[in-house]
TIKOL-681376 format. One record per residue: chain; x, y, z of N, C-alpha, C in turn. Coordinates in nm, 3 decimals, m for minus. Layout:
TIKOL-681376
KOLLO  chaine     n_xx     n_yy     n_zz    ca_xx    ca_yy    ca_zz     c_xx     c_yy     c_zz
KOLLO       A        X        Y        Z        X        Y        Z        X        Y        Z
...
//
This chain:
TIKOL-681376
KOLLO  chaine     n_xx     n_yy     n_zz    ca_xx    ca_yy    ca_zz     c_xx     c_yy     c_zz
KOLLO       A  m10.796    9.351    6.054  m10.774    9.346    6.198  m10.758    9.490    6.248
KOLLO       A  m10.824    9.522    6.358  m10.811    9.656    6.414  m10.676    9.672    6.481
KOLLO       A  m10.637    9.796    6.503  m10.510    9.821    6.571  m10.509    9.758    6.710
KOLLO       A  m10.622    9.766    6.781  m10.628    9.709    6.916  m10.615    9.556    6.911
KOLLO       A  m10.685    9.492    6.818  m10.676    9.346    6.806  m10.535    9.304    6.765
KOLLO       A  m10.473    9.379    6.675  m10.336    9.347    6.633  m10.239    9.368    6.748
KOLLO       A  m10.260    9.472    6.826  m10.173    9.498    6.941  m10.186    9.386    7.043
KOLLO       A  m10.306    9.342    7.069  m10.327    9.234    7.166  m10.261    9.105    7.118
KOLLO       A  m10.276    9.073    6.991  m10.213    8.953    6.936  m10.060    8.965    6.943
KOLLO       A  m10.008    9.083    6.915   m9.863    9.105    6.922   m9.812    9.088    7.064
KOLLO       A   m9.885    9.139    7.160   m9.845    9.127    7.300   m9.843    8.981    7.345
KOLLO       A   m9.941    8.905    7.302   m9.944    8.762    7.336   m9.824    8.692    7.273
KOLLO       A   m9.793    8.726    7.148   m9.677    8.667    7.081   m9.548    8.700    7.155
KOLLO       A   m9.533    8.825    7.193   m9.414    8.866    7.267   m9.405    8.791    7.399
KOLLO       A   m9.517    8.780    7.470   m9.517    8.709    7.598   m9.479    8.562    7.578
KOLLO       A   m9.534    8.498    7.477   m9.502    8.357    7.451   m9.354    8.338    7.424
KOLLO       A   m9.295    8.430    7.351   m9.154    8.418    7.316   m9.061    8.449    7.433
KOLLO       A   m9.099    8.547    7.513   m9.013    8.588    7.624   m9.029    8.495    7.744
KOLLO       A   m9.151    8.456    7.774   m9.178    8.381    7.898   m9.214    8.235    7.873
KOLLO       A   m9.201    8.190    7.751   m9.242    8.055    7.715   m9.212    7.946    7.816
KOLLO       A   m9.086    7.932    7.859   m9.054    7.824    7.952   m9.124    7.838    8.088
KOLLO       A   m9.163    7.960    8.124   m9.227    7.981    8.253   m9.379    7.975    8.247
KOLLO       A   m9.434    7.961    8.128   m9.579    7.954    8.113   m9.624    7.811    8.137
KOLLO       A   m9.712    7.794    8.235   m9.756    7.660    8.271   m9.893    7.625    8.214
KOLLO       A   m9.949    7.717    8.136  m10.076    7.694    8.071  m10.084    7.788    7.951
KOLLO       A  m10.175    7.762    7.859  m10.191    7.853    7.745  m10.232    7.992    7.794
KOLLO       A  m10.192    8.093    7.720  m10.229    8.230    7.756  m10.374    8.255    7.720
KOLLO       A  m10.451    8.302    7.817  m10.588    8.347    7.795  m10.584    8.499    7.805
KOLLO       A  m10.589    8.571    7.691  m10.571    8.716    7.693  m10.694    8.793    7.739
KOLLO       A  m10.799    8.725    7.781  m10.921    8.794    7.826  m10.916    8.821    7.976
KOLLO       A  m10.980    8.930    8.015  m10.992    8.964    8.156  m10.901    9.077    8.198
KOLLO       A  m10.940    9.144    8.305  m10.866    9.260    8.355  m10.734    9.224    8.421
KOLLO       A  m10.710    9.095    8.444  m10.586    9.053    8.509  m10.515    8.944    8.428
KOLLO       A  m10.532    8.947    8.297  m10.481    8.838    8.212  m10.329    8.823    8.218
KOLLO       A  m10.256    8.930    8.246  m10.111    8.918    8.260  m10.076    8.872    8.401
KOLLO       A  m10.140    8.928    8.498  m10.113    8.888    8.638  m10.143    8.741    8.662
KOLLO       A  m10.247    8.690    8.598  m10.287    8.549    8.616  m10.178    8.451    8.574
KOLLO       A  m10.086    8.496    8.492   m9.981    8.406    8.443   m9.886    8.365    8.554
KOLLO       A   m9.883    8.442    8.663   m9.801    8.407    8.779   m9.651    8.413    8.752
KOLLO       A   m9.610    8.502    8.667   m9.468    8.514    8.634   m9.392    8.593    8.739
KOLLO       A   m9.263    8.568    8.746   m9.179    8.643    8.838   m9.167    8.787    8.790
KOLLO       A   m9.126    8.874    8.881   m9.109    9.014    8.845   m8.998    9.030    8.741
KOLLO       A   m8.899    8.945    8.745   m8.791    8.951    8.646   m8.845    8.916    8.508
KOLLO       A   m8.925    8.812    8.498   m8.982    8.773    8.369   m9.077    8.880    8.318
KOLLO       A   m9.155    8.941    8.407   m9.244    9.050    8.365   m9.164    9.169    8.315
KOLLO       A   m9.054    9.197    8.380   m8.969    9.307    8.335   m8.910    9.276    8.198
KOLLO       A   m8.869    9.152    8.177   m8.819    9.113    8.045   m8.927    9.131    7.938
KOLLO       A   m9.051    9.099    7.972   m9.162    9.119    7.880   m9.179    9.267    7.848
KOLLO       A   m9.176    9.351    7.950   m9.193    9.495    7.929   m9.080    9.551    7.842
KOLLO       A   m8.959    9.506    7.867   m8.844    9.552    7.786   m8.859    9.503    7.642
KOLLO       A   m8.903    9.380    7.623   m8.923    9.327    7.487   m9.030    9.407    7.414
KOLLO       A   m9.136    9.447    7.484   m9.240    9.530    7.422   m9.180    9.665    7.383
KOLLO       A   m9.102    9.723    7.472   m9.036    9.851    7.441   m8.946    9.838    7.318
KOLLO       A   m8.859    9.740    7.320   m8.761    9.724    7.213   m8.825    9.686    7.080
KOLLO       A   m8.927    9.603    7.085   m8.990    9.555    6.964   m9.084    9.657    6.902
KOLLO       A   m9.161    9.725    6.986   m9.264    9.816    6.936   m9.228    9.964    6.949
KOLLO       A   m9.114    9.993    7.012   m9.073   10.132    7.026   m9.157   10.211    7.124
KOLLO       A   m9.208   10.141    7.225   m9.289   10.205    7.328   m9.204   10.222    7.452
KOLLO       A   m9.208   10.338    7.513   m9.135   10.359    7.637   m9.234   10.363    7.753
KOLLO       A   m9.213   10.277    7.850   m9.297   10.275    7.969   m9.237   10.373    8.069
KOLLO       A   m9.312   10.474    8.106   m9.265   10.570    8.205   m9.296   10.524    8.346
KOLLO       A   m9.231   10.589    8.442   m9.257   10.558    8.582   m9.401   10.588    8.620
KOLLO       A   m9.465   10.672    8.542   m9.601   10.711    8.573   m9.706   10.625    8.501
KOLLO       A   m9.663   10.514    8.442   m9.758   10.426    8.374   m9.859   10.372    8.474
KOLLO       A   m9.984   10.380    8.438  m10.092   10.332    8.523  m10.078   10.181    8.542
KOLLO       A  m10.075   10.132    8.665  m10.061    9.988    8.689  m10.168    9.903    8.621
KOLLO       A  m10.287    9.958    8.599  m10.391    9.880    8.532  m10.354    9.852    8.386
KOLLO       A  m10.274    9.938    8.326  m10.229    9.916    8.188  m10.140    9.793    8.181
KOLLO       A  m10.067    9.767    8.287   m9.972    9.657    8.289  m10.032    9.526    8.340
KOLLO       A  m10.160    9.527    8.373  m10.224    9.409    8.432  m10.286    9.316    8.329
KOLLO       A  m10.321    9.370    8.211  m10.391    9.286    8.115  m10.346    9.314    7.972
KOLLO       A  m10.361    9.213    7.888  m10.326    9.228    7.748  m10.416    9.332    7.680
KOLLO       A  m10.544    9.334    7.717  m10.636    9.430    7.655  m10.602    9.573    7.693
KOLLO       A  m10.570    9.597    7.820  m10.535    9.733    7.862  m10.407    9.779    7.793
KOLLO       A  m10.311    9.689    7.779  m10.187    9.724    7.709  m10.215    9.749    7.561
KOLLO       A  m10.301    9.669    7.501  m10.336    9.687    7.361  m10.405    9.821    7.339
KOLLO       A  m10.495    9.857    7.429  m10.562    9.987    7.419  m10.460   10.100    7.430
KOLLO       A  m10.365   10.086    7.521  m10.260   10.185    7.542  m10.177   10.202    7.414
KOLLO       A  m10.137   10.089    7.355  m10.056   10.094    7.233  m10.134   10.153    7.117
KOLLO       A  m10.259   10.114    7.103  m10.342   10.166    6.993  m10.360   10.316    7.004
KOLLO       A  m10.376   10.363    7.127  m10.393   10.508    7.148  m10.267   10.585    7.111
KOLLO       A  m10.154   10.517    7.108  m10.027   10.581    7.073   m9.992   10.563    6.926
KOLLO       A  m10.086   10.507    6.851  m10.070   10.501    6.706   m9.980   10.391    6.651
KOLLO       A   m9.962   10.283    6.726   m9.886   10.171    6.671   m9.974   10.107    6.563
KOLLO       A   m9.934   10.113    6.436  m10.021   10.064    6.328  m10.034    9.912    6.325
KOLLO       A  m10.154    9.867    6.289  m10.183    9.724    6.283  m10.088    9.653    6.188
KOLLO       A  m10.056    9.714    6.074   m9.971    9.646    5.977   m9.832    9.616    6.037
KOLLO       A   m9.783    9.702    6.123   m9.654    9.679    6.188   m9.665    9.565    6.289
KOLLO       A   m9.775    9.563    6.362   m9.794    9.460    6.463   m9.816    9.323    6.402
KOLLO       A   m9.882    9.318    6.288   m9.915    9.190    6.226   m9.793    9.121    6.167
KOLLO       A   m9.683    9.192    6.151   m9.564    9.133    6.091   m9.467    9.077    6.194
KOLLO       A   m9.504    9.078    6.320   m9.415    9.026    6.423   m9.388    8.878    6.404
KOLLO       A   m9.267    8.840    6.431   m9.228    8.700    6.429   m9.121    8.680    6.535
KOLLO       A   m9.082    8.558    6.557   m8.979    8.531    6.659   m8.852    8.607    6.628
KOLLO       A   m8.820    8.628    6.504   m8.696    8.696    6.470   m8.704    8.847    6.491
KOLLO       A   m8.825    8.903    6.501   m8.837    9.048    6.520   m8.866    9.087    6.664
KOLLO       A   m8.891    8.991    6.749   m8.921    9.022    6.889   m8.793    9.027    6.969
KOLLO       A   m8.765    9.143    7.025   m8.646    9.159    7.107   m8.658    9.071    7.230
KOLLO       A   m8.556    8.996    7.259   m8.557    8.908    7.376   m8.628    8.777    7.352
KOLLO       A   m8.676    8.757    7.229   m8.749    8.634    7.198   m8.658    8.515    7.190
KOLLO       A   m8.717    8.400    7.202   m8.642    8.275    7.191   m8.688    8.205    7.065
KOLLO       A   m8.612    8.220    6.954   m8.655    8.159    6.827   m8.666    8.008    6.837
//
């Protein structure tokens, strides 16, 4: 699995664990607006971003490009460019995701 594919899978896992009760349909990680399409509240999206930070050690700055936060693929590309290794991403589970609901 490539780093980008592993990052995308990890992001979907984190989203499922953090926002599970608010998801009204299965996550479709394709498309430029795959996160926005979920229709989550800003609070739930913030919880997702914090869980990504805490779980993967990524810090989102105030200058983060909004397009990075709109889709799973853009976020995966962002994480891969920062060297998050696939082997680390592939080991995610409910117990390792910060803010997750086991």
